[in-house]
C-alpha positions as a Markdown table, in Angstrom:
| # | Residue | x | y | z |
|---|---|---|---|---|
| 1 | Met | -40.1 | -107.7 | -17.1 |
| 2 | Ser | -43.7 | -108.0 | -18.5 |
| 3 | Thr | -44.3 | -109.0 | -22.1 |
| 4 | Pro | -44.6 | -105.9 | -24.4 |
| 5 | Thr | -47.9 | -105.1 | -26.2 |
| 6 | Leu | -47.5 | -105.9 | -29.9 |
| 7 | Val | -49.3 | -104.7 | -33.0 |
| 8 | Met | -48.3 | -106.1 | -36.4 |
| 9 | Leu | -48.8 | -104.2 | -39.7 |
| 10 | Lys | -49.1 | -105.9 | -43.0 |
| 11 | Ser | -50.4 | -105.1 | -46.4 |
| 12 | Asp | -53.8 | -106.6 | -45.5 |
| 13 | Gln | -53.7 | -105.0 | -42.0 |
| 14 | Pro | -52.4 | -101.4 | -42.7 |
| 15 | Arg | -53.8 | -100.1 | -39.4 |
| 16 | Gly | -52.4 | -103.0 | -37.4 |
| 17 | Gln | -53.6 | -106.1 | -35.6 |
| 18 | Leu | -53.1 | -106.8 | -31.9 |
| 19 | Met | -50.9 | -109.9 | -31.5 |
| 20 | Asp | -49.8 | -112.1 | -28.6 |
| 21 | Ala | -46.1 | -111.1 | -28.1 |
| 22 | Ser | -45.4 | -114.3 | -26.1 |
| 23 | Gln | -46.0 | -116.4 | -29.3 |
| 24 | Pro | -43.5 | -117.0 | -32.1 |
| 25 | Leu | -44.2 | -114.4 | -34.9 |
| 26 | Ile | -40.9 | -113.7 | -36.7 |
| 27 | Met | -39.8 | -116.3 | -39.3 |
| 28 | Ile | -36.3 | -117.6 | -38.9 |
| 29 | Glu | -35.3 | -116.2 | -42.3 |
| 30 | Asp | -36.5 | -112.7 | -41.6 |
| 31 | Gln | -33.8 | -110.4 | -42.9 |
| 32 | Gly | -34.3 | -107.9 | -40.1 |
| 33 | Leu | -33.2 | -110.7 | -37.7 |
| 34 | Thr | -30.5 | -112.4 | -39.8 |
| 35 | Arg | -29.0 | -109.3 | -41.4 |
| 36 | Gly | -30.2 | -106.3 | -39.5 |
| 37 | Asp | -31.8 | -105.2 | -42.7 |
| 38 | Gly | -34.4 | -102.8 | -41.4 |
| 39 | Val | -35.0 | -99.5 | -39.7 |
| 40 | Phe | -36.6 | -98.5 | -36.4 |
| 41 | Glu | -37.7 | -95.6 | -34.2 |
| 42 | Thr | -37.9 | -95.5 | -30.4 |
| 43 | Met | -40.3 | -93.0 | -28.9 |
| 44 | Leu | -41.8 | -92.0 | -25.6 |
| 45 | Ala | -45.5 | -92.0 | -24.8 |
| 46 | Ala | -46.8 | -89.9 | -22.0 |
| 47 | Asn | -50.4 | -90.6 | -20.8 |
| 48 | Arg | -50.6 | -93.1 | -23.7 |
| 49 | Lys | -49.9 | -90.5 | -26.4 |
| 50 | Val | -46.6 | -90.6 | -28.4 |
| 51 | Arg | -44.5 | -87.5 | -28.1 |
| 52 | Lys | -43.1 | -85.8 | -31.1 |
| 53 | Phe | -44.7 | -88.3 | -33.5 |
| 54 | Pro | -44.4 | -86.1 | -36.6 |
| 55 | Ala | -40.7 | -85.7 | -36.1 |
| 56 | His | -40.2 | -89.4 | -35.5 |
| 57 | Tyr | -42.3 | -90.3 | -38.5 |
| 58 | Ala | -40.2 | -88.0 | -40.7 |
| 59 | Arg | -37.0 | -89.6 | -39.5 |
| 60 | Leu | -38.5 | -93.1 | -40.0 |
| 61 | Ala | -39.5 | -92.1 | -43.6 |
| 62 | Ser | -35.9 | -90.9 | -44.3 |
| 63 | Ser | -34.5 | -94.1 | -43.0 |
| 64 | Ala | -36.9 | -96.2 | -44.9 |
| 65 | Arg | -36.2 | -94.3 | -48.1 |
| 66 | Leu | -32.4 | -94.9 | -47.7 |
| 67 | Leu | -33.0 | -98.6 | -47.4 |
| 68 | Asp | -35.7 | -98.7 | -50.1 |
| 69 | Leu | -38.3 | -100.1 | -47.6 |
| 70 | Pro | -42.0 | -99.5 | -47.7 |
| 71 | Leu | -43.3 | -97.0 | -45.2 |
| 72 | Pro | -46.6 | -97.5 | -43.4 |
| 73 | Ser | -48.9 | -94.5 | -43.9 |
| 74 | Gln | -48.8 | -92.0 | -41.1 |
| 75 | Glu | -52.5 | -92.5 | -40.6 |
| 76 | Gly | -52.2 | -96.3 | -40.4 |
| 77 | Leu | -49.2 | -96.1 | -38.2 |
| 78 | Gln | -50.9 | -93.7 | -35.8 |
| 79 | Ala | -53.9 | -96.1 | -35.6 |
| 80 | Ala | -51.5 | -99.0 | -34.8 |
| 81 | Leu | -49.8 | -96.9 | -32.1 |
| 82 | Asp | -53.2 | -96.0 | -30.6 |
| 83 | Leu | -54.2 | -99.7 | -30.6 |
| 84 | Ala | -51.0 | -100.8 | -28.9 |
| 85 | Leu | -51.1 | -98.0 | -26.3 |
| 86 | Glu | -54.7 | -98.6 | -25.4 |
| 87 | Ala | -53.9 | -102.3 | -24.7 |
| 88 | Ala | -50.6 | -101.8 | -22.9 |
| 89 | Asp | -50.1 | -102.6 | -19.2 |
| 90 | Pro | -49.7 | -99.6 | -16.9 |
| 91 | Gly | -46.5 | -97.7 | -17.1 |
| 92 | Pro | -44.5 | -95.8 | -14.4 |
| 93 | Gln | -45.7 | -92.4 | -13.2 |
| 94 | Thr | -43.3 | -89.5 | -13.8 |
| 95 | Leu | -43.5 | -85.7 | -14.1 |
| 96 | Leu | -44.8 | -86.3 | -17.6 |
| 97 | Gly | -47.5 | -88.6 | -16.5 |
| 98 | Glu | -47.8 | -92.3 | -17.2 |
| 99 | Glu | -44.8 | -93.3 | -19.4 |
| 100 | His | -44.3 | -96.0 | -22.0 |
| 101 | Thr | -41.5 | -96.8 | -24.4 |
| 102 | Val | -42.8 | -97.3 | -28.0 |
| 103 | Lys | -40.8 | -98.9 | -30.8 |
| 104 | Ile | -41.6 | -99.0 | -34.5 |
| 105 | Ile | -39.7 | -101.5 | -36.6 |
| 106 | Ile | -39.7 | -102.0 | -40.4 |
| 107 | Ser | -38.0 | -105.3 | -41.5 |
| 108 | Arg | -37.1 | -106.5 | -44.9 |
| 109 | Gly | -38.9 | -109.7 | -43.9 |
| 110 | Thr | -38.4 | -113.0 | -45.6 |
| 111 | Pro | -37.5 | -113.4 | -49.3 |
| 112 | His | -40.9 | -115.1 | -49.8 |
| 113 | Glu | -43.2 | -112.8 | -47.9 |
| 114 | Gly | -41.4 | -109.4 | -48.1 |
| 115 | Pro | -41.3 | -106.5 | -45.7 |
| 116 | His | -43.5 | -106.0 | -42.7 |
| 117 | Ser | -43.7 | -103.7 | -39.7 |
| 118 | Trp | -44.6 | -103.9 | -36.1 |
| 119 | Val | -45.1 | -101.7 | -33.0 |
| 120 | Thr | -44.2 | -102.6 | -29.4 |
| 121 | Val | -45.2 | -100.8 | -26.2 |
| 122 | Ser | -43.8 | -101.4 | -22.7 |
| 123 | Gly | -43.4 | -99.4 | -19.5 |
| 124 | Ser | -40.3 | -97.2 | -19.5 |
| 125 | Pro | -37.6 | -99.1 | -17.6 |
| 126 | Ala | -36.5 | -98.0 | -14.1 |
| 127 | Ser | -32.8 | -97.9 | -15.3 |
| 128 | Ile | -33.7 | -95.1 | -17.8 |
| 129 | Leu | -35.6 | -93.1 | -15.2 |
| 130 | Lys | -32.7 | -93.4 | -12.8 |
| 131 | Gln | -30.3 | -92.0 | -15.4 |
| 132 | Arg | -32.6 | -89.1 | -16.0 |
| 133 | Glu | -32.6 | -88.3 | -12.2 |
| 134 | Glu | -29.0 | -89.2 | -11.3 |
| 135 | Gly | -27.1 | -88.6 | -14.5 |
| 136 | Val | -24.5 | -90.7 | -16.3 |
| 137 | Lys | -20.8 | -91.3 | -16.4 |
| 138 | Ala | -19.4 | -91.2 | -20.0 |
| 139 | Leu | -16.2 | -92.2 | -21.7 |
| 140 | Leu | -14.9 | -90.6 | -24.9 |
| 141 | Leu | -14.1 | -93.4 | -27.4 |
| 142 | Pro | -12.9 | -93.4 | -31.1 |
| 143 | Arg | -15.5 | -94.0 | -33.7 |
| 144 | Gly | -12.9 | -95.6 | -36.0 |
| 145 | His | -13.7 | -93.4 | -39.0 |
| 146 | Asp | -15.3 | -90.0 | -39.6 |
| 147 | Pro | -19.0 | -90.7 | -40.5 |
| 148 | Ala | -19.1 | -87.4 | -42.4 |
| 149 | Gln | -17.2 | -89.3 | -45.2 |
| 150 | Asp | -20.1 | -91.7 | -45.6 |
| 151 | Ser | -22.6 | -89.1 | -46.7 |
| 152 | Ala | -21.1 | -89.1 | -50.2 |
| 153 | Tyr | -22.0 | -92.8 | -50.7 |
| 154 | Pro | -25.7 | -93.6 | -50.2 |
| 155 | Trp | -25.2 | -97.3 | -49.9 |
| 156 | Leu | -23.4 | -96.6 | -46.6 |
| 157 | Leu | -26.7 | -95.4 | -45.2 |
| 158 | Ala | -25.5 | -92.3 | -43.4 |
| 159 | Gly | -28.2 | -90.8 | -41.3 |
| 160 | Ala | -30.4 | -94.0 | -41.4 |
| 161 | Lys | -31.5 | -95.5 | -38.1 |
| 162 | Thr | -31.0 | -99.1 | -38.9 |
| 163 | Leu | -31.5 | -102.3 | -37.0 |
| 164 | Ser | -27.7 | -102.9 | -37.3 |
| 165 | Tyr | -27.0 | -101.9 | -33.7 |
| 166 | Ala | -24.4 | -104.5 | -32.7 |
| 167 | Val | -21.6 | -101.9 | -32.5 |
| 168 | Asn | -23.7 | -99.6 | -30.3 |
| 169 | Met | -24.5 | -102.4 | -27.9 |
| 170 | Ser | -20.9 | -103.6 | -27.9 |
| 171 | Val | -19.6 | -100.1 | -26.8 |
| 172 | Leu | -22.2 | -99.9 | -24.0 |
| 173 | Arg | -21.0 | -103.3 | -22.7 |
| 174 | His | -17.4 | -102.0 | -22.9 |
| 175 | Val | -18.0 | -98.8 | -21.0 |
| 176 | Arg | -20.0 | -100.6 | -18.3 |
| 177 | Ser | -17.1 | -102.9 | -17.8 |
| 178 | Gln | -15.0 | -99.7 | -17.1 |
| 179 | Gly | -17.5 | -98.4 | -14.5 |
| 180 | Ala | -19.2 | -95.9 | -16.8 |
| 181 | Asp | -22.7 | -95.7 | -18.3 |
| 182 | Asp | -22.4 | -94.5 | -21.8 |
| 183 | Ala | -20.0 | -93.6 | -24.6 |
| 184 | Ile | -19.5 | -90.4 | -26.6 |
| 185 | Trp | -17.9 | -91.0 | -30.1 |
| 186 | Val | -15.0 | -88.9 | -31.3 |
| 187 | Thr | -13.2 | -88.8 | -34.7 |
| 188 | Glu | -9.5 | -89.3 | -35.1 |
| 189 | Asp | -9.0 | -85.6 | -34.8 |
| 190 | Arg | -11.0 | -85.7 | -31.5 |
| 191 | Arg | -14.1 | -84.0 | -32.9 |
| 192 | Ile | -17.2 | -84.8 | -30.9 |
| 193 | Leu | -19.9 | -86.8 | -32.7 |
| 194 | Glu | -22.7 | -88.3 | -30.6 |
| 195 | Gly | -23.5 | -90.7 | -27.8 |
| 196 | Ala | -23.9 | -94.5 | -28.5 |
| 197 | Thr | -27.6 | -94.1 | -28.4 |
| 198 | Ser | -28.0 | -90.3 | -27.8 |
| 199 | Ser | -27.3 | -86.8 | -28.8 |
| 200 | Val | -24.8 | -84.5 | -27.1 |
| 201 | Ile | -25.9 | -81.1 | -25.7 |
| 202 | Met | -23.7 | -78.7 | -24.0 |
| 203 | Ala | -24.5 | -75.4 | -22.2 |
| 204 | Arg | -22.1 | -72.5 | -21.9 |
| 205 | Phe | -22.5 | -69.0 | -20.4 |
| 206 | Glu | -20.6 | -66.5 | -22.4 |
| 207 | Gly | -20.9 | -63.1 | -20.7 |
| 208 | Asp | -24.5 | -62.2 | -21.0 |
| 209 | Lys | -25.2 | -64.9 | -23.6 |
| 210 | Lys | -26.6 | -68.3 | -22.9 |
| 211 | Val | -25.6 | -70.8 | -25.6 |
| 212 | Leu | -26.6 | -74.4 | -26.2 |
| 213 | Tyr | -24.3 | -76.4 | -28.4 |
| 214 | Thr | -24.6 | -79.7 | -30.2 |
| 215 | Pro | -22.2 | -81.3 | -32.8 |
| 216 | Glu | -22.8 | -80.5 | -36.5 |
| 217 | Pro | -25.9 | -82.5 | -37.5 |
| 218 | Ser | -24.7 | -82.6 | -41.2 |
| 219 | His | -21.5 | -84.5 | -40.4 |
| 220 | Gly | -22.8 | -88.0 | -40.3 |
| 221 | Ile | -24.7 | -87.6 | -37.0 |
| 222 | Leu | -28.2 | -89.0 | -36.7 |
| 223 | Pro | -30.5 | -86.0 | -36.2 |
| 224 | Gly | -31.9 | -86.2 | -32.6 |
| 225 | Thr | -35.6 | -85.5 | -32.2 |
| 226 | Thr | -35.1 | -84.7 | -28.5 |
| 227 | Gln | -32.2 | -82.4 | -29.2 |
| 228 | Gly | -34.3 | -80.7 | -31.8 |
| 229 | Ala | -37.2 | -80.2 | -29.4 |
| 230 | Ile | -34.9 | -78.8 | -26.7 |
| 231 | Phe | -33.3 | -76.4 | -29.2 |
| 232 | Ala | -36.7 | -75.2 | -30.4 |
| 233 | Gly | -37.8 | -74.4 | -26.9 |
| 234 | Ala | -34.4 | -72.8 | -26.0 |
| 235 | Arg | -34.6 | -70.5 | -29.1 |
| 236 | Lys | -38.0 | -69.2 | -28.0 |
| 237 | Ala | -36.6 | -68.6 | -24.5 |
| 238 | Gly | -33.7 | -66.5 | -25.8 |
| 239 | Trp | -30.9 | -68.9 | -25.9 |
| 240 | Glu | -28.4 | -68.7 | -28.7 |
| 241 | Leu | -27.7 | -72.0 | -30.5 |
| 242 | Gly | -24.4 | -73.4 | -31.8 |
| 243 | Tyr | -23.6 | -76.5 | -33.9 |
| 244 | Gly | -20.0 | -77.2 | -33.2 |
| 245 | Pro | -17.5 | -78.3 | -34.0 |
| 246 | Leu | -16.9 | -79.5 | -30.4 |
| 247 | Tyr | -13.8 | -81.1 | -28.9 |
| 248 | Pro | -13.2 | -82.9 | -25.5 |
| 249 | Gln | -11.9 | -79.7 | -23.9 |
| 250 | Asp | -15.2 | -77.9 | -24.7 |
| 251 | Leu | -17.1 | -80.6 | -22.9 |
| 252 | Leu | -14.8 | -80.6 | -19.9 |
| 253 | Gln | -15.2 | -76.8 | -19.6 |
| 254 | Ala | -18.9 | -76.7 | -20.2 |
| 255 | Asp | -21.3 | -75.2 | -17.6 |
| 256 | Ala | -23.4 | -78.3 | -18.1 |
| 257 | Leu | -23.4 | -81.4 | -20.4 |
| 258 | Trp | -26.2 | -83.8 | -21.2 |
| 259 | Leu | -27.0 | -86.9 | -23.3 |
| 260 | Ala | -30.4 | -86.6 | -24.9 |
| 261 | Ser | -32.7 | -89.3 | -26.3 |
| 262 | Ser | -36.3 | -89.9 | -26.8 |
| 263 | Val | -36.9 | -92.2 | -23.8 |
| 264 | Arg | -34.1 | -91.1 | -21.5 |
| 265 | Leu | -35.0 | -87.5 | -22.4 |
| 266 | Leu | -32.1 | -85.6 | -20.7 |
| 267 | Ala | -29.4 | -87.2 | -18.6 |
| 268 | Pro | -26.8 | -84.9 | -17.1 |
| 269 | Val | -23.2 | -86.2 | -17.7 |
| 270 | Thr | -21.7 | -86.2 | -14.2 |
| 271 | His | -18.2 | -87.5 | -15.2 |
| 272 | Leu | -16.3 | -87.6 | -18.5 |
| 273 | Asn | -13.4 | -90.0 | -18.7 |
| 274 | Gly | -13.4 | -90.0 | -14.9 |
| 275 | Thr | -13.3 | -86.2 | -14.5 |
| 276 | Pro | -16.2 | -84.7 | -12.5 |
| 277 | Leu | -18.2 | -82.1 | -14.5 |
| 278 | Ala | -20.1 | -79.0 | -13.5 |
| 279 | Gln | -23.7 | -79.8 | -12.6 |
| 280 | Asp | -26.7 | -77.4 | -12.8 |
| 281 | Arg | -29.9 | -79.1 | -11.6 |
| 282 | Ala | -32.0 | -75.9 | -12.2 |
| 283 | Leu | -30.7 | -75.7 | -15.8 |
| 284 | Thr | -31.6 | -79.4 | -16.4 |
| 285 | Gln | -35.1 | -78.7 | -15.2 |
| 286 | Glu | -35.3 | -75.7 | -17.5 |
| 287 | Leu | -34.4 | -77.8 | -20.5 |
| 288 | Met | -36.8 | -80.5 | -19.4 |
| 289 | Gly | -39.4 | -77.8 | -19.3 |
| 290 | Tyr | -38.9 | -77.2 | -23.0 |
| 291 | Leu | -39.5 | -80.9 | -23.6 |
| 292 | Ala | -42.7 | -80.9 | -21.5 |
| 293 | Gln | -44.1 | -78.3 | -23.8 |
| 294 | Gly | -43.8 | -80.7 | -26.8 |
């Protein structure tokens, strides 16, 4: 794997400075590293232009506000992204063009120096492109508590995309040990939440109606920018939209089921808890077409 391109943003470099990512740059006391005290966004760039940047910036702003972290200006961050993408190594060629994975991180930094931000750019990994093409096997796993209950307590950071991703990575290791690729969280009453690093989208044909469903975004689920873009395109194309609640039987009886995220885009779920699911390649391409419009 090649070293990612790195641009650091600080108070004296609000538009970013290109750095050597192979050199040590993060202090050992950085609280983003030692405590996961920070926020991030992961984005997809096609032909060296970030897709859905306004939506990602809005979500980053919401996360930063919840953690009381300083947010780089949209203009400054856009300049840093342009600088990083211009300097990046070539990415893989896909239907969208040349692809790169782009990450923005805001860390609490050290107690002495305070918060700082950085941008990394690298070619989209082959494993992600494979899931896009071949789909994923998913397991339903309990979340342990209903995240909707967290929204009443702002210190629980409901809806923030924080650096504290140890649980998400742990569940992915678990499902892979079971021969699957991803997890879908459920509450104690079996209500569907979201994937470990993705949104859940389900299609159902109800007579003459075509309906896309996703779980309720106001119930402790991180709002998905890819899911939002697909729903916007589907609405224009005449689909009806639903926002749950969804339960395991709904997913098993769906006409198609996907996990959606910014870099993976749209991965069909081929098996759920070992049960084969209905597949519709043409429908997947239709929804991918809505993303290509963005």
